[in-house]
FINU-409688 format. One record per residue: residue number from 1; x negated, y, z of N, C-alpha, C, O in turn; residue in three letters. Coordinates in steps of 0.02 Angstrom, whole numbers, plus 50000, padded with zeros to 5 digits. Example, Ala and Ser with C-alpha at 12.3 -4.5 7.8 and 13.67 -1.06 7.14 Angstrom:
nr 1	n_x 49340	n_y 49716	n_z 50390	ca_x 49385	ca_y 49775	ca_z 50390	c_x 49340	c_y 49835	c_z 50390	o_x 49288	o_y 49834	o_z 50423	rest Ala
nr 2	n_x 49358	n_y 49888	n_z 50354	ca_x 49316	ca_y 49947	ca_z 50357	c_x 49355	c_y 50002	c_z 50394	o_x 49330	o_y 50057	o_z 50402	rest Ser
END
This chain:
nr 1	n_x 50012	n_y 48682	n_z 48723	ca_x 50082	ca_y 48675	ca_z 48703	c_x 50096	c_y 48734	c_z 48656	o_x 50073	o_y 48791	o_z 48668	rest Met
nr 2	n_x 50132	n_y 48720	n_z 48604	ca_x 50148	ca_y 48771	ca_z 48553	c_x 50219	c_y 48793	c_z 48561	o_x 50265	o_y 48753	o_z 48562	rest Leu
nr 3	n_x 50228	n_y 48858	n_z 48565	ca_x 50296	ca_y 48888	ca_z 48568	c_x 50316	c_y 48914	c_z 48500	o_x 50280	o_y 48955	o_z 48471	rest Phe
nr 4	n_x 50372	n_y 48892	n_z 48476	ca_x 50397	ca_y 48915	ca_z 48412	c_x 50446	c_y 48971	c_z 48423	o_x 50495	o_y 48965	o_z 48461	rest Leu
nr 5	n_x 50434	n_y 49026	n_z 48391	ca_x 50477	ca_y 49085	ca_z 48393	c_x 50517	c_y 49086	c_z 48328	o_x 50490	o_y 49076	o_z 48274	rest Ile
nr 6	n_x 50582	n_y 49097	n_z 48334	ca_x 50624	ca_y 49098	ca_z 48273	c_x 50603	c_y 49159	c_z 48227	o_x 50566	o_y 49204	o_z 48248	rest Pro
nr 7	n_x 50628	n_y 49157	n_z 48166	ca_x 50610	ca_y 49208	ca_z 48119	c_x 50632	c_y 49279	c_z 48140	o_x 50601	o_y 49328	o_z 48119	rest Ala
nr 8	n_x 50686	n_y 49285	n_z 48179	ca_x 50709	ca_y 49350	ca_z 48199	c_x 50667	c_y 49379	c_z 48255	o_x 50678	o_y 49436	o_z 48276	rest Asn
nr 9	n_x 50619	n_y 49341	n_z 48280	ca_x 50574	ca_y 49366	ca_z 48333	c_x 50599	c_y 49360	c_z 48403	o_x 50563	o_y 49378	o_z 48450	rest Gly
nr 10	n_x 50657	n_y 49336	n_z 48412	ca_x 50687	ca_y 49329	ca_z 48480	c_x 50687	c_y 49257	c_z 48502	o_x 50700	o_y 49211	o_z 48463	rest Arg
nr 11	n_x 50671	n_y 49248	n_z 48564	ca_x 50675	ca_y 49177	ca_z 48591	c_x 50747	c_y 49164	c_z 48608	o_x 50784	o_y 49209	o_z 48629	rest Arg
nr 12	n_x 50767	n_y 49101	n_z 48598	ca_x 50836	ca_y 49083	ca_z 48618	c_x 50841	c_y 49084	c_z 48692	o_x 50794	o_y 49065	o_z 48727	rest Pro
nr 13	n_x 50899	n_y 49108	n_z 48718	ca_x 50910	ca_y 49109	ca_z 48790	c_x 50924	c_y 49040	c_z 48815	o_x 50960	o_y 49000	o_z 48784	rest Arg
nr 14	n_x 50893	n_y 49027	n_z 48873	ca_x 50906	ca_y 48961	ca_z 48905	c_x 50978	c_y 48958	c_z 48928	o_x 51003	o_y 49008	o_z 48954	rest Glu
nr 15	n_x 51011	n_y 48903	n_z 48919	ca_x 51083	ca_y 48901	ca_z 48935	c_x 51101	c_y 48907	c_z 49010	o_x 51153	o_y 48935	o_z 49027	rest Pro
nr 16	n_x 51058	n_y 48881	n_z 49054	ca_x 51073	ca_y 48882	ca_z 49126	c_x 51042	c_y 48940	c_z 49164	o_x 51047	o_y 48945	o_z 49226	rest Asn
nr 17	n_x 51010	n_y 48985	n_z 49128	ca_x 50976	ca_y 49039	ca_z 49162	c_x 51020	c_y 49103	c_z 49158	o_x 51034	o_y 49128	o_z 49103	rest Arg
nr 18	n_x 51042	n_y 49130	n_z 49215	ca_x 51082	ca_y 49190	ca_z 49210	c_x 51039	c_y 49251	c_z 49194	o_x 50980	o_y 49256	o_z 49211	rest Pro
nr 19	n_x 51071	n_y 49298	n_z 49158	ca_x 51034	ca_y 49357	ca_z 49142	c_x 51046	c_y 49409	c_z 49197	o_x 51102	o_y 49418	o_z 49219	rest Ser
nr 20	n_x 50992	n_y 49444	n_z 49219	ca_x 50995	ca_y 49490	ca_z 49273	c_x 50980	c_y 49561	c_z 49245	o_x 50930	o_y 49571	o_z 49211	rest Met
nr 21	n_x 51022	n_y 49607	n_z 49259	ca_x 51009	ca_y 49675	ca_z 49237	c_x 50988	c_y 49718	c_z 49296	o_x 51003	o_y 49702	o_z 49353	rest Lys
nr 22	n_x 50952	n_y 49772	n_z 49282	ca_x 50928	ca_y 49816	ca_z 49335	c_x 50984	c_y 49846	c_z 49374	o_x 50977	o_y 49857	o_z 49434	rest Phe
nr 23	n_x 51040	n_y 49860	n_z 49343	ca_x 51100	ca_y 49889	ca_z 49375	c_x 51126	c_y 49840	c_z 49427	o_x 51147	o_y 49861	o_z 49481	rest Ser
nr 24	n_x 51126	n_y 49776	n_z 49411	ca_x 51148	ca_y 49725	ca_z 49460	c_x 51100	c_y 49725	c_z 49521	o_x 51122	o_y 49721	o_z 49578	rest Thr
nr 25	n_x 51036	n_y 49730	n_z 49507	ca_x 50988	ca_y 49731	ca_z 49562	c_x 50999	c_y 49792	c_z 49607	o_x 50996	o_y 49787	o_z 49668	rest Leu
nr 26	n_x 51013	n_y 49851	n_z 49576	ca_x 51028	ca_y 49911	ca_z 49615	c_x 51088	c_y 49905	c_z 49662	o_x 51090	o_y 49937	o_z 49714	rest Leu
nr 27	n_x 51136	n_y 49864	n_z 49643	ca_x 51193	ca_y 49857	ca_z 49686	c_x 51175	c_y 49824	c_z 49751	o_x 51204	o_y 49839	o_z 49803	rest Lys
nr 28	n_x 51125	n_y 49778	n_z 49749	ca_x 51101	ca_y 49744	ca_z 49809	c_x 51055	c_y 49786	c_z 49848	o_x 51053	o_y 49781	o_z 49910	rest Tyr
nr 29	n_x 51015	n_y 49828	n_z 49816	ca_x 50962	ca_y 49867	ca_z 49848	c_x 50988	c_y 49931	c_z 49878	o_x 50963	o_y 49952	o_z 49930	rest Val
nr 30	n_x 51036	n_y 49963	n_z 49847	ca_x 51062	ca_y 50029	ca_z 49869	c_x 51082	c_y 50032	c_z 49943	o_x 51065	o_y 50082	o_z 49975	rest Thr
nr 31	n_x 51116	n_y 49984	n_z 49971	ca_x 51136	ca_y 49989	ca_z 50043	c_x 51074	c_y 49989	c_z 50089	o_x 51079	o_y 50011	o_z 50146	rest Pro
nr 32	n_x 51016	n_y 49966	n_z 50065	ca_x 50956	ca_y 49962	ca_z 50109	c_x 50905	c_y 50015	c_z 50086	o_x 50845	o_y 50006	o_z 50098	rest His
nr 33	n_x 50925	n_y 50069	n_z 50055	ca_x 50875	ca_y 50116	ca_z 50030	c_x 50834	c_y 50150	c_z 50085	o_x 50775	o_y 50164	o_z 50074	rest Arg
nr 34	n_x 50863	n_y 50164	n_z 50142	ca_x 50827	ca_y 50195	ca_z 50197	c_x 50770	c_y 50148	c_z 50223	o_x 50714	o_y 50169	o_z 50235	rest Arg
nr 35	n_x 50788	n_y 50085	n_z 50229	ca_x 50737	ca_y 50037	ca_z 50253	c_x 50684	c_y 50029	c_z 50200	o_x 50625	o_y 50023	o_z 50217	rest Thr
nr 36	n_x 50701	n_y 50029	n_z 50136	ca_x 50651	ca_y 50023	ca_z 50084	c_x 50607	c_y 50085	c_z 50080	o_x 50547	o_y 50080	o_z 50067	rest Leu
nr 37	n_x 50634	n_y 50144	n_z 50092	ca_x 50594	ca_y 50207	ca_z 50092	c_x 50547	c_y 50208	c_z 50151	o_x 50491	o_y 50232	o_z 50145	rest Met
nr 38	n_x 50569	n_y 50181	n_z 50208	ca_x 50526	ca_y 50176	ca_z 50266	c_x 50468	c_y 50129	c_z 50252	o_x 50411	o_y 50144	o_z 50269	rest Leu
nr 39	n_x 50482	n_y 50072	n_z 50222	ca_x 50430	ca_y 50024	ca_z 50206	c_x 50380	c_y 50055	c_z 50156	o_x 50319	o_y 50047	o_z 50162	rest Ile
nr 40	n_x 50407	n_y 50090	n_z 50107	ca_x 50360	ca_y 50124	ca_z 50058	c_x 50315	c_y 50176	c_z 50092	o_x 50256	o_y 50184	o_z 50076	rest Met
nr 41	n_x 50345	n_y 50212	n_z 50139	ca_x 50307	ca_y 50262	ca_z 50177	c_x 50251	c_y 50230	c_z 50218	o_x 50195	o_y 50254	o_z 50220	rest Leu
nr 42	n_x 50269	n_y 50175	n_z 50252	ca_x 50218	ca_y 50138	ca_z 50291	c_x 50165	c_y 50110	c_z 50248	o_x 50106	o_y 50111	o_z 50268	rest Leu
nr 43	n_x 50181	n_y 50085	n_z 50190	ca_x 50130	ca_y 50059	ca_z 50144	c_x 50084	c_y 50113	c_z 50119	o_x 50024	o_y 50102	o_z 50113	rest Leu
nr 44	n_x 50112	n_y 50172	n_z 50103	ca_x 50070	ca_y 50228	ca_z 50078	c_x 50023	c_y 50252	c_z 50135	o_x 49964	o_y 50264	o_z 50124	rest Val
nr 45	n_x 50051	n_y 50259	n_z 50195	ca_x 50009	ca_y 50279	ca_z 50250	c_x 49955	c_y 50231	c_z 50264	o_x 49899	o_y 50251	o_z 50280	rest Leu
nr 46	n_x 49970	n_y 50167	n_z 50259	ca_x 49920	ca_y 50116	ca_z 50269	c_x 49864	c_y 50120	c_z 50217	o_x 49805	o_y 50109	o_z 50233	rest Gly
nr 47	n_x 49883	n_y 50136	n_z 50157	ca_x 49833	ca_y 50144	ca_z 50102	c_x 49790	c_y 50204	c_z 50112	o_x 49730	o_y 50202	o_z 50098	rest Gly
nr 48	n_x 49820	n_y 50259	n_z 50137	ca_x 49781	ca_y 50319	ca_z 50151	c_x 49730	c_y 50307	c_z 50207	o_x 49672	o_y 50328	o_z 50203	rest Ile
nr 49	n_x 49754	n_y 50272	n_z 50258	ca_x 49708	ca_y 50256	ca_z 50316	c_x 49653	c_y 50211	c_z 50292	o_x 49595	o_y 50221	o_z 50311	rest Ile
nr 50	n_x 49669	n_y 50161	n_z 50251	ca_x 49617	ca_y 50118	ca_z 50224	c_x 49565	c_y 50155	c_z 50182	o_x 49506	o_y 50138	o_z 50183	rest Ser
nr 51	n_x 49587	n_y 50206	n_z 50146	ca_x 49539	ca_y 50247	ca_z 50108	c_x 49501	c_y 50294	c_z 50151	o_x 49445	o_y 50313	o_z 50133	rest Leu
nr 52	n_x 49529	n_y 50315	n_z 50208	ca_x 49491	ca_y 50362	ca_z 50253	c_x 49438	c_y 50325	c_z 50292	o_x 49389	o_y 50356	o_z 50314	rest Ala
nr 53	n_x 49445	n_y 50260	n_z 50300	ca_x 49397	ca_y 50222	ca_z 50340	c_x 49326	c_y 50227	c_z 50313	o_x 49280	o_y 50241	o_z 50351	rest Asn
nr 54	n_x 49314	n_y 50215	n_z 50248	ca_x 49246	ca_y 50222	ca_z 50221	c_x 49218	c_y 50293	c_z 50225	o_x 49158	o_y 50304	o_z 50234	rest Pro
nr 55	n_x 49264	n_y 50342	n_z 50218	ca_x 49241	ca_y 50410	ca_z 50225	c_x 49213	c_y 50426	c_z 50294	o_x 49161	o_y 50458	o_z 50302	rest Trp
nr 56	n_x 49251	n_y 50402	n_z 50345	ca_x 49228	ca_y 50411	ca_z 50415	c_x 49162	c_y 50374	c_z 50424	o_x 49117	o_y 50401	o_z 50455	rest Ile
nr 57	n_x 49155	n_y 50313	n_z 50397	ca_x 49091	ca_y 50277	ca_z 50404	c_x 49035	c_y 50315	c_z 50372	o_x 48979	o_y 50315	o_z 50398	rest Ala
nr 58	n_x 49048	n_y 50348	n_z 50315	ca_x 48997	ca_y 50391	ca_z 50282	c_x 48978	c_y 50449	c_z 50326	o_x 48919	o_y 50467	o_z 50331	rest Gly
nr 59	n_x 49027	n_y 50480	n_z 50358	ca_x 49013	ca_y 50538	ca_z 50400	c_x 48971	c_y 50516	c_z 50461	o_x 48925	o_y 50551	o_z 50483	rest Gln
nr 60	n_x 48988	n_y 50457	n_z 50487	ca_x 48950	ca_y 50430	ca_z 50544	c_x 48879	c_y 50416	c_z 50523	o_x 48832	o_y 50434	o_z 50560	rest Leu
nr 61	n_x 48869	n_y 50385	n_z 50467	ca_x 48800	ca_y 50371	ca_z 50442	c_x 48761	c_y 50434	c_z 50431	o_x 48703	o_y 50439	o_z 50451	rest Thr
nr 62	n_x 48793	n_y 50485	n_z 50398	ca_x 48761	ca_y 50548	ca_z 50386	c_x 48741	c_y 50581	c_z 50452	o_x 48688	o_y 50611	o_z 50456	rest Ala
nr 63	n_x 48782	n_y 50576	n_z 50502	ca_x 48767	ca_y 50606	ca_z 50567	c_x 48710	c_y 50570	c_z 50602	o_x 48670	o_y 50602	o_z 50636	rest Asn
nr 64	n_x 48706	n_y 50504	n_z 50594	ca_x 48654	ca_y 50467	ca_z 50625	c_x 48585	c_y 50483	c_z 50592	o_x 48535	o_y 50492	o_z 50627	rest Ile
nr 65	n_x 48583	n_y 50486	n_z 50525	ca_x 48519	ca_y 50497	ca_z 50492	c_x 48498	c_y 50570	c_z 50492	o_x 48438	o_y 50585	o_z 50496	rest Phe
nr 66	n_x 48546	n_y 50616	n_z 50487	ca_x 48529	ca_y 50686	ca_z 50486	c_x 48582	c_y 50727	c_z 50524	o_x 48629	o_y 50753	o_z 50495	rest Asp
nr 67	n_x 48573	n_y 50731	n_z 50591	ca_x 48623	ca_y 50764	ca_z 50632	c_x 48634	c_y 50838	c_z 50621	o_x 48688	o_y 50864	o_z 50635	rest Pro
nr 68	n_x 48582	n_y 50873	n_z 50594	ca_x 48589	ca_y 50945	ca_z 50583	c_x 48632	c_y 50960	c_z 50521	o_x 48664	o_y 51012	o_z 50519	rest Glu
nr 69	n_x 48635	n_y 50918	n_z 50473	ca_x 48673	ca_y 50932	ca_z 50414	c_x 48745	c_y 50905	c_z 50416	o_x 48784	o_y 50917	o_z 50370	rest Ser
nr 70	n_x 48762	n_y 50871	n_z 50468	ca_x 48829	ca_y 50845	ca_z 50474	c_x 48878	c_y 50897	c_z 50495	o_x 48861	o_y 50940	o_z 50535	rest Ser
nr 71	n_x 48939	n_y 50894	n_z 50469	ca_x 48991	ca_y 50941	ca_z 50486	c_x 49020	c_y 50930	c_z 50555	o_x 49042	o_y 50977	o_z 50588	rest Arg
nr 72	n_x 49021	n_y 50868	n_z 50575	ca_x 49055	ca_y 50849	ca_z 50636	c_x 49004	c_y 50818	c_z 50686	o_x 48953	o_y 50789	o_z 50666	rest Tyr
nr 73	n_x 49020	n_y 50824	n_z 50751	ca_x 48975	ca_y 50795	ca_z 50798	c_x 48991	c_y 50719	c_z 50802	o_x 49043	o_y 50697	o_z 50778	rest Ser
nr 74	n_x 48948	n_y 50682	n_z 50833	ca_x 48955	ca_y 50610	ca_z 50837	c_x 49016	c_y 50591	c_z 50877	o_x 49050	o_y 50543	o_z 50862	rest Leu
nr 75	n_x 49029	n_y 50630	n_z 50929	ca_x 49088	ca_y 50616	ca_z 50972	c_x 49153	c_y 50627	c_z 50933	o_x 49200	o_y 50588	o_z 50940	rest Arg
nr 76	n_x 49156	n_y 50680	n_z 50891	ca_x 49217	ca_y 50694	ca_z 50853	c_x 49227	c_y 50638	c_z 50801	o_x 49283	o_y 50615	o_z 50792	rest Val
nr 77	n_x 49174	n_y 50618	n_z 50769	ca_x 49179	ca_y 50565	ca_z 50717	c_x 49206	c_y 50500	c_z 50749	o_x 49251	o_y 50467	o_z 50723	rest Ile
nr 78	n_x 49177	n_y 50483	n_z 50807	ca_x 49197	ca_y 50420	ca_z 50840	c_x 49272	c_y 50425	c_z 50864	o_x 49308	o_y 50376	o_z 50860	rest Leu
nr 79	n_x 49292	n_y 50484	n_z 50887	ca_x 49360	ca_y 50493	ca_z 50909	c_x 49409	c_y 50487	c_z 50849	o_x 49462	o_y 50456	o_z 50855	rest Leu
nr 80	n_x 49390	n_y 50518	n_z 50793	ca_x 49432	ca_y 50514	ca_z 50735	c_x 49437	c_y 50441	c_z 50710	o_x 49492	o_y 50417	o_z 50694	rest Ile
nr 81	n_x 49381	n_y 50407	n_z 50707	ca_x 49380	ca_y 50338	ca_z 50686	c_x 49422	c_y 50293	c_z 50733	o_x 49459	o_y 50250	o_z 50709	rest Trp
nr 82	n_x 49416	n_y 50304	n_z 50799	ca_x 49457	ca_y 50266	ca_z 50845	c_x 49532	c_y 50279	c_z 50834	o_x 49572	o_y 50232	o_z 50836	rest Thr
nr 83	n_x 49549	n_y 50341	n_z 50824	ca_x 49620	ca_y 50360	ca_z 50811	c_x 49644	c_y 50327	c_z 50746	o_x 49701	o_y 50302	o_z 50745	rest Ala
nr 84	n_x 49604	n_y 50325	n_z 50694	ca_x 49623	ca_y 50293	ca_z 50632	c_x 49632	c_y 50218	c_z 50640	o_x 49679	o_y 50189	o_z 50613	rest Leu
nr 85	n_x 49588	n_y 50187	n_z 50677	ca_x 49595	ca_y 50115	ca_z 50689	c_x 49660	c_y 50099	c_z 50731	o_x 49695	o_y 50050	o_z 50718	rest Leu
nr 86	n_x 49672	n_y 50139	n_z 50778	ca_x 49734	ca_y 50130	ca_z 50817	c_x 49798	c_y 50140	c_z 50774	o_x 49847	o_y 50103	o_z 50779	rest Leu
nr 87	n_x 49795	n_y 50192	n_z 50733	ca_x 49853	ca_y 50205	ca_z 50688	c_x 49860	c_y 50150	c_z 50639	o_x 49916	o_y 50131	o_z 50623	rest Leu
nr 88	n_x 49803	n_y 50123	n_z 50612	ca_x 49806	ca_y 50068	ca_z 50565	c_x 49836	c_y 50006	c_z 50598	o_x 49877	o_y 49971	o_z 50568	rest Arg
nr 89	n_x 49816	n_y 49992	n_z 50660	ca_x 49847	ca_y 49936	ca_z 50697	c_x 49920	c_y 49944	c_z 50706	o_x 49957	o_y 49896	o_z 50696	rest Ala
nr 90	n_x 49943	n_y 50004	n_z 50724	ca_x 50014	ca_y 50016	ca_z 50733	c_x 50051	c_y 50009	c_z 50667	o_x 50105	o_y 49981	o_z 50666	rest Leu
nr 91	n_x 50024	n_y 50032	n_z 50613	ca_x 50056	ca_y 50029	ca_z 50548	c_x 50059	c_y 49953	c_z 50527	o_x 50108	o_y 49930	o_z 50498	rest Leu
nr 92	n_x 50005	n_y 49916	n_z 50541	ca_x 50004	ca_y 49845	ca_z 50526	c_x 50058	c_y 49809	c_z 50563	o_x 50089	o_y 49763	o_z 50537	rest Gly
nr 93	n_x 50069	n_y 49828	n_z 50625	ca_x 50120	ca_y 49797	ca_z 50665	c_x 50191	c_y 49814	c_z 50638	o_x 50235	o_y 49771	o_z 50634	rest Phe
nr 94	n_x 50199	n_y 49877	n_z 50618	ca_x 50262	ca_y 49899	ca_z 50592	c_x 50277	c_y 49866	c_z 50523	o_x 50335	o_y 49853	o_z 50506	rest Ala
nr 95	n_x 50225	n_y 49855	n_z 50484	ca_x 50235	ca_y 49822	ca_z 50417	c_x 50254	c_y 49749	c_z 50426	o_x 50292	o_y 49722	o_z 50386	rest Asn
nr 96	n_x 50227	n_y 49716	n_z 50477	ca_x 50244	ca_y 49646	ca_z 50485	c_x 50304	c_y 49634	c_z 50530	o_x 50328	o_y 49577	o_z 50535	rest His
nr 97	n_x 50329	n_y 49686	n_z 50562	ca_x 50386	ca_y 49680	ca_z 50606	c_x 50448	c_y 49679	c_z 50560	o_x 50505	o_y 49674	o_z 50584	rest Tyr
END
């Protein structure tokens, strides 16, 4: 399908489509800013936990193959990993609630 653009470079506005401005959107969002900030915080924390998961797996692997060079004991690594998984489950519940 070929779209023709007028010589002035602007597409004609569709007659039944209302134009929405960012300031209009802010009027609807502003009363819910605390809820939106909480959601953003939960999403960022979930991302951090998701990024920490491979790091913990690497620490566990390093501890299994070379226990002397590892910074943490196997028990500490498993405890941290369990805590991260529980926190991730709680954040997942909070995000879907």
